[in-house]
C-alpha positions, 0 to 999 in steps of 0.5 A, a space after each residue: 977154399 976161398 970163402 966170402 960172408 955176405 952180410 946184409 946190414 940195416 941200422 945195426 952197427 953194434 951187432 955188425 961190429 961184433 959179427 965182423 970182430 968174431 970173423 976176424 978173431 975166429 975165421 980171418 980167412 973169410 972175406 966179409 962183404 957187407 951190403 946195406 939193405 932195408 928192414 924185413 926178410 923181403 928187403 934182405 933177399 933183394 940185397 942178396 939177389 943184387 950181390 949175386 946179379 952184380 957178381 960181387 963175390 969175386 972168386 969165392 968158392 964158398 958163400 956164407 949168408 951171415 946175419 949181423 945178429 950172429 957171433 962166431 965162437 970157435 976157430 973150428 967153425 970154418 974148417 968144419 964148414 969146409 969139410 962138410 961142403 967137400 961132400 954136401 951142397 949146404 950147411 947151416 943151422 935150423 931156425 931156433 925160433 918160429 913156427 913149424 912152417 919155418 922149420 920144414 918145407 916139403 919134407 926137408 928141414 929148412 936151413 936158416 939163412 942166418 949162418 948158411 954156407 953153400 957151394 958157389 954153384 948152389 948160390 948161383 943156381 938157386 932160382 931165387 932168394 926171395 922170401 915167399 911166406 911162410 918161408 924165408 930167404 933160404 927155402 929154395 936153397 934147402 929144396 935144391 940141396 935136398 938131402 945133400 945138406 947138413 943141418 945143425 939143431 940149436 941147443 934149446 934152451 940156451 946154455 945158462 950163460 946166454 939169454 934163453 932167446 939166443 940159439 947156440 949151435 954145437 956140432 960136437 958137445 966136447 968142443 963147445 959152441 961154433 956160433 950163436 944167433 940172437 934172432 930178431 936182433 934188428 926188429 927190436 933194436 933201440 930206435 931213438 932216445 925219445 921213442 925208448 923213453 916213451 916205451 919205458 913209460 908205456 911199460 911202467 903203465 902196463 903195456 904188454 907190447 912195450 914190456 915184451 920189446 924191452 925184454 927183447 932189448 935186454 936179451 939183445 944187450 946181453 947177447 952183445 955183452 957175452 959176445 964181446 966177452 968171448 971175442 976179446 978173450 
């Protein structure tokens, strides 16, 4: 089944490079479609809508919404997606961080848009991908698909070789993880040398916000290191 991965990128070339390399290594049949967007869930949704409106997906039968802070970890991932979508409308992972409003919606488990595969018809028929607080870009996909979806619950806490904030998604425990999602990888990206120096100084002076951001950045760096280690094996 012809498959396209729609990737909205905003100022995260390091994460994008890893994401694309993992697709090339483990799912070379997937055609990546990278569109440039802006920061935030609503801006992300705008680019998804634009791709749909301008028919950029070609003749793809499966559409995957893929965030740059995702790394594919197994060649079993795509065959599993294709098998599930032979009988279901959508397949993906539960959000691994966030409050309950981002996990459930009207009695359904919300399939998060970081690595969400769906039949082309569902992508076309969904009313909107616009984020409607407190729900994100995939909530209408979830409601449309209803029970005809497969939702994978992430391993929490993450396995010891991944940072605790990373969601690791395992379909069959005997086969290892299929993908991993950093989460907030764009929000806590480095933002220039002078700003990072100021942040490190603020952290040393006791700023809890600066300390928190630096801890996220440390997890981000470790996610990149671990991801490249696997992709290059």
